[in-house]
Each structure stands twice: as C-alpha cells, then as structure tokens.
N, C-alpha and C positions, 0 to 999 in steps of 0.2 A: 799552400803547396801540398800536393798529394804525396803521401809517404809511399815509397816503393814496396811492392809485395815481397821482393827478395833483396836482401842486403848483399853488398859485395863480398862480405865475409862468408856468407852462405855459399855463394858460387865458388869461392876459394876452397871451402871445405869439400864441395862436391868434386872439384878437380883433384885435390890431394887424395880423397877417398878412392876415386876411380883408379889413380896411379898405384896406390898401395894394393888395392884389390887385384889389379892386373899382375903386379909383381908376385903376390901370394898365389894367384891362380897358376902362374907360370911355374913357380916352385913346386906346387902340388902336382901339376901335370908331369914334371920331371920325376918326382918320387913315384908316381903311379907307373910311369914307363919303366923305371928300374925294377919295380916289383913284378910287373908282367914278364919282363925278360927273365927274372929269377924263377918265376913260376914255370915258364916254358922250359927252361933248362932242367928243373927238378922233375917235371912231368915226363921228360924224355930220358931220365937216368934209370938205372936198374932199381926196381921196387924193393925197399926194405924199410924197417921201422924208423931208422934215422932219417931217411929221405922223406918219409911220410910226416914225421913231426915237423921237419923244416918246411914242408909244403903247407901244412895246417897253419903254422905261424905266419907264413907269407900271405895266405888267404885272409887271416885275421887282420893283418896290417892293411891290406887293400880295402877292408871294409870301412875305412875312414871315408872312402869315396861313396857315391850313391850305391846302395846295395844292389847286387845283381844276383838273381836266383841261381845262376850256374856256380858262382863262388860258394854260396851257402850250401848247396847240395853237395859240392865237392868236399867241404869240411865234414859233413855228416857221413858221406860215403867212406872217406878215409878213416874216420874214427870207428865207424861200425865194422868195417872190414878187418881192422887190426884187433878189435875186441873179440872177433870170432876166431882169432888165432890163439894158440897157447902163448901166454905172456908170462915170463919168469918174474919180472919186476912188478911189485905192487904199485910202485911209483908211476910206471908207464901205464898200467891199467887205469889208475886214477886220472892220469893226464888225458887219456883217450875218452874216458867217461865225461870228464869236465868239458872237453872240446865237443863231444856229441851234444851235451846239454846246451853249450853256447850256440851250437849250430841250430838247435831247435828254438832257442831264444831269438836268433836272427830271423828264422822263418816266421815266428810270431810277429816280430817287428815289421817284416816285409808285408805280411797279409794285413796287418793293422794299417799300413800305409795305403794299401789298395782299398781299404774300407770294409774288408771281409773280417769283421771283428770276432765272429763266432769261430772261424777257422784259426784265427790268431790265438784265441784262448786255448784251443786244443794243444797247440805247440808250446805255449807258455807253461801249461800244466805238465807237459812231458818234460820240459826243461827243469821245472821245480822238483819233480819226483826224483830225477837223477841227482840234482844238487843235494837234496836231502839225504839220498842214499850214501853219498860220500862226505856228508856234513860240510859242504863248501859254503860257509856262511855268507861270504860276499856275493856269491852267485844267487843264493836264496834272496838276499836283500834286493838285488837288481831285478829278479823276476817278480818279487812282491810289487816293486815300483811299476813294472810293465803291466802287470795284471790290473793294478789300480787304475792306470791310465786307460787301459782297454775297456774296463767297466765304465769309466767316465764317458768314453766315446759311445758306449751302448746306452748312455743315459741312466744307468743303474748306479746312482750316486751313493746309495747306502753301502753297496758292496765295494765300491771304489774307496769310500772312507775306511771300511773294514780293513782292506789290504794296505791302505796308506798308514793306518795306525800300527799294523803289524810291522811294516817297513820302518816306521819311526822308532818303535821299541827296539828293533834289531840294530838300527844305526846308532842309537844311544849306547846299547850294550857293547858294540864293537868300537865305539868312540870314533865313528866316521863322520866328522863335522860337515864335510862337503855335502854328503848325502842327506844328513839331517836338515841342513838349511834348505835344500831343494824340496824335501818332503813337506816342510812347513808351507812352502809356496804352493805345492800340489794340493794340500788339504784346504788352503784358502780358496784355491780355484774351484774345488768341488762345492764348498759352501756358497761361493758366488753363483755357481750354476743352479744351486737349489734356492736362490734368492734370499739366503740367510746372510745378509750383508754384514750384520754385526759380528758373526763368527768369522766371516771371510776377512774382515779388517783385523780381527783379533790375531788370526794366524799369520796374515801378511805382516803385521806389526812385529810378531815374534821373529819372523823371517828377516825383517829389516834390522832388528836389533842384533841378530846373529851375524849378518853380513857386516854391520857397522863395527862389531867387535874385532873382526879379522881384517877390517879396512879393505874389503873387496868392493871397489867402486862400481864394477859392472853388476854385481849382485845387489848393491844398494839401489842402483838405478832401476833394476827389475822390480824389486820389492816396492819402491816408491810408486812406480807406474801401476802396479797391481792395486795398491791402496787407492790411487787416484781413480782407476777404472771402476773399483767397487763403489766408491762414493758417486761416481757418474751414473752407474746402473741403479743405485738406490734413488738418486735424484730423478731419473727417468720414471722409476716405479712410483715415487711420491707424486710426481707431476701427473701421471696417468690417473692416480687415485684422487686427484684434486687437492692435494696438500701442498699448495704453492709455496708457503713460507719454508716448510721443511725441505722442499726440492731446491729452492734457491740456496739455502745453507749448504746442502750437500754438493751442489754444483760449484759453489765458491771454494769449498774444501778440495774438490776434485781438481780444480784448476791449480791450486797451490802444489798438490802432490805431483801432478803431471808435469808442471814446469820444473819442479825439483828433479824429477826423473830425467828430463831432457838435459838439465845442467850437469848431472852426474854422467850422462852419456858422453858429453863433451869432455869431461875429465878422464873417463876410462878409455875413450876411443871406440867404444861399442856403439854401432850405429844401426844394427839390424832391426831393432824394435822402435827406432825413432819415427818411422812412418805411422806406425800404429798409435804412438803417443800424440803425434800431430793430429791424426784423424780423430782420436777421442776428444782432444781439445776442441776441434772444430765442431763435433757433435754437441759438446757442452755450450759452446758459444751460440750455436743455432737455437738450442733450447732456451737460452737466456736472451735471445734476440740481439746478440752482439754480432751482427752480420759482417761488418768490416773485418773484425778480428777472425771470425770463422773463415772468411775467404782467404785471408793471408796464410793461416796455418794449414788449410786444406790444400792450397796450391804448393806449399812447402812439402807437405806429405806426398803429393803426386810427383813432384820433381825428384824427391829422394827415393820413392818407390821405384821409379823408372831407372834411376841411376843404379840401384841395387838389383834390378831385374826381379823385383818382388811383385810378382803378378797378383797374388791375393791382396797385397797392399794396394796395388793400382785399382783392382776391382772394387775394394771397399771404399777407397777415396772417391772414385767416380760416383758411387752411390750417395755418399755424403754431400758431394758437390751438387748432385741432382736435387737432393732435399733442400740444400741451401737456396738454390734458384727457385724452387717451389715456394719456399717461405718468402722470397723476395717478389714473388708474383711473375717471374720471368719464365713462363711455361715453355718457350722455345728452347732456351738454354737448358732448362730442367730436363726436357725430353732428349736433347742431344747427349747430355751426360748419362741419362738413364740408358740410352742405346749403347754407349761405351761400356757401361757397367754390365749389361747383358752380354755384349760381345766378349768381354774379359771372362765372364763367368762361363760362357760356352767354351772358350778356349781351354780353360783349366779343366773343365769336365771332359773334353775330348782327349786331352793329354792323359788324364787318369785312366780313361778307357783304353788308350793305346798301351799304357804301362800294364794294364790288367791282361792284355792279350799276349804279353811276352811268354808267360808260362805255357799257354796253348801252342804258341809257335814252336817252342822248344820241344814239346811232346810230339809234334808232327814233323820235326826236322828229318828224322830217319825215313819216314814215309816219302818225303819229297825227294831225298836222294835216290831211293829205290825206284820211284816213278821216273826220275830223270834217266837212270841207267836203262830202264826198260824201253823208254822212248828212243834212246840212242841205239839200242840193239835192234829195234824194229826198223830204223833207218837203214842199217847195214843189210838186213835181210831183203828189203824191198829192191827189186830190180830197177835198172836205169829207166826202162820204158814206163814201168808203173809209176816211178817217181815223177817223170815229166807230166804224166796225166794228172797225178794228184796235185802237183804244183800249179798246173793250169786251173784246175777246179778250185783249188785253195785260193788262188789269186782273185778269181771272180767272186768267190764267197766272201773274201776279206773286204773287197770293194763294197759289196752290198751290205755286209755287216758293219763296216765303218760308217757308211751313210746312215744306217739305222741307229748306230750308237750315238752319232752326232745329234740326230733328232732326239733320242732319248735323253742325252746329256742336257740339251737345250731345254727340253720340257721339264726335266728334273730340276734344273737350275731355276727356271721360272716358278715351279711349284714350291721349291725350297724358300725362295725369296718371298713369295706370297705368304707362305706359312709363317716365316720368321716375322714378317711385317705385321701379320695378324696377331701373332703372339705378343709382339712388342706393344701394339695398340691395346690388347686386352690387359697386359700387365700394367700399363700406364693408367688405363681406365680404373683398374682395381685400386692402384695406389692413390689415384685422385679421390676415389670413393672413401677410402680410409682417412685421407687428409681432410675431406669435407666433414666427416663425422667427428673427427678429433676437434676441428675448429668449431663445429656446432656445439660440442660439449663444453669447449672453453668459453665461448660466448655466453652459453646458457648459465654457466657458473658465475661469470662476470656480472650478468644481469641480476642474478639472484643474490650473490654475495656482496656485490659492491653497489650497483645502482639501486637495487631493491632496498638495501639497508639504508642508503642515503635518503631515499624517498620516505622510508619509515621514520627516519630521524626528523625530517621536515614535518611529517604529519604530527609527531609527538609535540613539536614546538607549536604547531597550530592549535592543538588541543589546549595547551597552556594559555594561548592567546585568545581562545574562544572565538574562532572564525569558522563557523559551520559550513558556509558556502564554499570557501577555498578548500576546506578539509575534505568535502565531498569530491571535489575535482582531483585532489591528491590521491584519495582512495581509489578513484576510477583509474588514474594513471598507474598506481601501484598494482592494481589488479591486471591491467594490460601488460605490464612488465613481467609479472608472474606467469601469465598465460603465454607470453612470447618465450619465456625461459623454458616452460614445459613443452611448447611446440618444438623448440630447437633440440632439447634433450630431456625426456621425462625423468625426474629424479627417482620415481618409484622403480624404474627399470634397473638402475644401478644398486639401489638399496634393497629392494624386495623381490626383484625378478620380473619375468615377462608377464605372468598372470596378473600381478598387481598393476603393472603399467597398462595392460589392456582394460582392466576394470576402471582405471582412471580415465582412459579414453572413452569408455562406455558412458561414464557419468557426464563427461563433457558433451557427448553426442545427445544424451537424454536432455540436457539443459538447453541445448541450442537448436534442437530439431524435434520433429514428431516421430522420428525413426525409432522403432523398438529393436534394441540390439542385445543379443544373448550370446554366450560362448561356453565352450567346454574345452579347456586347454590343459587338463590334468596330465596329458601325455608328455608335456614339457617338464623335465627335471630342473632342479635349481642349478646343477653344475654345468652351465653352458658358458663357453668362451665368450668374452665381452664383444669381440668383433662379430660373432655369429648372433649373439643376443640382440644387438642393435639392428642388425639386418632383418631378423625375424620380425621385430617390432615395426620397422619401417615398411615391410611388405604388408602387414596387417593394416597399418595406418594409411598407406596409399590406397588400398582396396576400399577401406571405409570412406575415405575422402571421395573416391570415384562414385561410390554408391550415393552419398549425400548430394554430390554435384549433378550427376547425370541419370541415376536410375529411377527417380521418382518412386522409391520403394517405401513400404510401410514397416517391413521387418527385415532384419539381417541376422544371420546365424554364422558363428565362427566355431569350427571344431578341429581337433587335432587327434590323430591316431598314430601310434607307433607301429611301424612295419619293419621288422628286423632292425637294421642300423639306420633307418630313415624315419622321418616324420611326414605323414600325409596331412597337409594343412588345407582345409576346405573353407572358403568364404562364399556364402550363398545369400542372394537377396530375391525378393518377390516383385522386383521392379519391371520396367517396360522392356528391358533387354535391348539388343541391337543386332544389326547384320554382321555376322562373324567374318564375312568375306572382306570387309573393310580393313581387318587386321592383317590381311595378306600383303597390303601395301604399306611399307614402312613410313612413307611420306604422310599417310593419313593417321598414323598413330599419335596419340597425345604424349606430351612430355612425361606424364605420370606413368603411362604404360611402358614407355622406353626405360624409365627409371626402375620399374618392376623387373624388367628383363635383365638390366645391369646387375641388380642385387641377386637375382636367382643365379646368374652366371658366376658371380663372385662366390656364392655358396656351393657352386658345382651341383646345382639341383636342376629340376625340370619344372615346366609350367604349362598347364593346359587351361583352356577356356571353353566353357559350354554356355552358349547363349543363342537366342533368336528373338526377333521382335515379338513382344507380348509374353515371353516365356521366362523372364528374369535372367539373372546372370550367376554363373557358378565358376569361381576361381579354384583350380586344383593345383597345389604346389607339392612336389615331392622333394624334400630337402634332407641332406645328410645330417645325422645327429651325433 
C-alpha cells in the first residue's frame, strides 16, 4: 500500500495555521488603521514640540508594518526641523537626535531591502555617528548589527564579522541576552557563507546552548535548523570534492538536526521557516538518492510555502523538485517545474523593481500635480469651436493610435514569449550540461575507485595463483576501465589543472595516432572555477577529436593568449579542411560541433572557424576568464 504524501494531521495544521494567520492579520490591519487616523489628526493640529513628539512616536509604531519611505522621511523631517529650533531641554534635544538617527537607520534598512547596499551603508553610518555623539549604547548595538548584515549582503564577510564581533562585545557589556543570542547566529551564518563549516557549527552550537538555557523553543528550532543546513552544505562540498564517505556522514547528521528543528517548530508554533527546512531535507535526500523521501518533504514544503504566501520558498521548492525529477530521469516533469521556478523568480524580481520605483514616483508627484493643473487651465482657455475641432482630430488620432498600439502589443507579446521560451531552453540546456558533467565525474570516480580497485584485487589474486594468460586479460580490462574513467573525467584536471590535463591528452594522442600535437597554454592561471575549467578542457578535447577523425592532419597546435578579461584560444591543424558553407545549415552540423557551440554559449563566449578545402582548419574561441 502506498503511503500518502500528506498526512491528515498536516492538512489539519494548514487549516489551523491559515485561520490563526487571518485572525492576526485582521488585528494588525485594525491597529494600522487606528495609527493612520491618529497620524492624520496630529498632522492637522497646530504644530508644536509636543505634537511633533507624538507624531514621531506614531510613525515609529506604524513601522511594524512594511516600511514606507514617506513615513521614514517624515520622522527625519520632524526631528531635523525641531533640532534647528532653540530647545531649552537637553532631554528633548537628545530625544530628537535619537529619532533622527533611528530615521537614518530605517532608511538604511529600506535601501538594503531594495538591494542598494552602498546607499544603505551611507545612512547606517550617519545613524551610528549620531548614536555615538549622544552615547546611546543600544542604538550603537543595533546599527553594528545592521552594518554587519549589510556587509554580508555585499559579500564582504571579513568586515561583516568585524562588526558582528563589535556588536557581540557590546551586547555582553550591556547584558542584552536576546541580542547576544541573535549575534551568535549571525556570526555562524557569515562563516557558513565563507564555507568555514566548522566555525559555523561552533557558533550555531553556542547559539543553540544559549536558547536552550532560556527555554526559547523558537530560537532552539532556528539554531537546530542552521546547524542542519551547515552540515548539509558541508556534505554538498565534500560530495563535489569526491569525498563520498565524509559527505554521507554530514548528510546523516544534517537530517537529524533538520528533523529536530521541525519538531521544535511544532512545539513553538513557529512555522515561517518550516518550508526552508523541508526544502533542505529534500535536497539532502536527493543527494543521498532517497527519492521517495525527497518527494514527500518537497511537496510538503511547496504546500506550506503556498499557505504562507512565501514566494521565495515556492521558488526554491520548485527548483528542488525540478532537480528531483532530473535525478529520476523524468525530463518532462523536470522541465515543467523548472519553468515554474523561473516564473516565480521573474515575479519576485518584477516586484522588487516595482518597489524600487516608489521613491522616484514620490519625487515626481509634485510635477504631476502641476502638469494636471496646467492641462486643466488650457481646457478653460480654449474656445468651444476650437475644442470641437480638436476633439474630432483627437478621436481620429486615437482610433489610428489604438490600432497601432494593438499591433505593437501583439508583436511585443509574441516577441516576449519567444524571448522567454528561448531563455528557458537556454537555461535548461545549461543545467543539463552541468548535470552531465557532474554525472560523468561521479561515474569516472566510481570506475576508478570501485571497479578499478576490484579488478586490481582480482589481478593480485591471479598473480598468487600464477595464471599469466588470465592475468593479461585482466590487465587489459583494467587498462580499459582506467582509460574510460579518464575519458569521462580526467583526474589531472581536478588535481593539477588544465595544462596538465591537456598534456595527458597529448600523450594519449601520441600513443594512438601519428598526429604531432603541441601546445602553449601558459595564459591559463590555476585559479579557474571548476565549471569553467571542465568546459575549457571539453572544448579542447572536442576539437582534438574532430582533427583526429576528420582532418587527416599531421600536426596540431593549441595556443592561448590573454586579452584583457578574456582568453583567446586557438586550435589549428594542417589537415584537409572543408567547405565552411556547410556550417551555415544546422542540420549538416555534427554532434561534436553542436556540443562545442553549447559549451561556448554556456561560458558566454564566441566561436569563429577559419577553413577551406586543402587549407587546414583554425578554431578561434574568445572566452571570458
């Protein structure tokens, strides 16, 4: 009997959660409405210091809702205008300075949310300067935290850690336990981003201990989840490096912590991070080939993300489900969920752009009003006869314009659909290329480490039994396995770099053909990303194979030259060449040539071919470095 993906208790939880969420949302809306009425009343009273302090406090309270630029600017305006007046009370002056700094902090948070991290830093440091001038320690602590997070978003993890440690020292000095626990988690997150998983687990574990001491179940759940994801990420890293045993150990540990985190979520009633935990569990199950378990938790993640209206969670889960179906060999479903992932990603991106335009719209609001007044004035000035003539001409113009717009919209829609479809195909093709290389590398390691070792063990047994005939056959089989492993993924590439791998290829060519092969690849540095490295090698390998199969050449030369941020790779032979016009028809291109084009497109490079019958062939690749 098949076990259902969703249990009845899970659906009951979703129903209860949605009810509670709607009740809380209704209460929040009523609070916001009361605050807006209070703000409206205060804005329309006679301006004095008391009214302004009440207004600032109301604006601060409404900031619990999604931040709006107009509220933030109003806090700064009210604080700044009062600081420019004579203030008898030092307490009032300190109050307005503090609120001005808080306003700048809000601005920093606002621009951080828009992804404008440099602008956010400017306002954070303005806030920090004011807080330090009045020695407001809690304000300084909060800004340290914000600056650390902002540097993390900028991928400057060293500076992020520097401000995290400043915040931690201040939190300990002030005995602010809540902030201290949060900072331990933030430090763990930075180390996790730096791939220093040992330090990440260390700080997450301190965070877990601190939350356990105060019996904060939501905090315990968060810390457990962070530890689980750190082990998951380290497992992914070890699997990529070919350390299978270490990866399995980390994945098993990750599953334990992620399940504990979900258990504490149930105890605490905190559900917002549950989709992420389910999705991470699904990723681990995919890596360990437990596909049934992966499917169950990923569809739980999807259902919960949709119930919470967690669109980033929906997007990430669609991507994981696409990877699951890819692993299962169901390319149709994989592509369907990949399309859903791209659509969700586009939706989030478009919303961010809309939010970013709010500031611009506010700046032009006055201009719009002025333009509307001017248009109204011109209507009054124009005489009735002139109006009738203009209306007639306008009507005809609108009809023509509407027809043109309809045509443009239809053409634009078709163009957009074609572009989007092409982009989806390209992205899927690139994902497939990465998956193929990953699988080749896995099979290569399996042939070398497992099958090769077993054959070697059999050979050693035959040596003891003194059977030379069978031993020769085993040696031949062992050599074939090693050659197949090298063809799938050359071990020199991972260990010693591109030049060593090409030298290994050259030795193989020399042993199996009369082709003289030379190269000059010193332009390639050692610090090349693995996905680029394998594609550079595959391009060279494909060209060499084409020369051996088709060119009837005696010599082959490979050279690379650095040109600014690109590498110009040239592969040239003295063979028989061919008619270049045949390349214009895609149907006449060989699989190898199509494979070359796919890899060049993946690297965002360009590819030229110079050839003619009897003139040899010259491949010219311009590739980003």
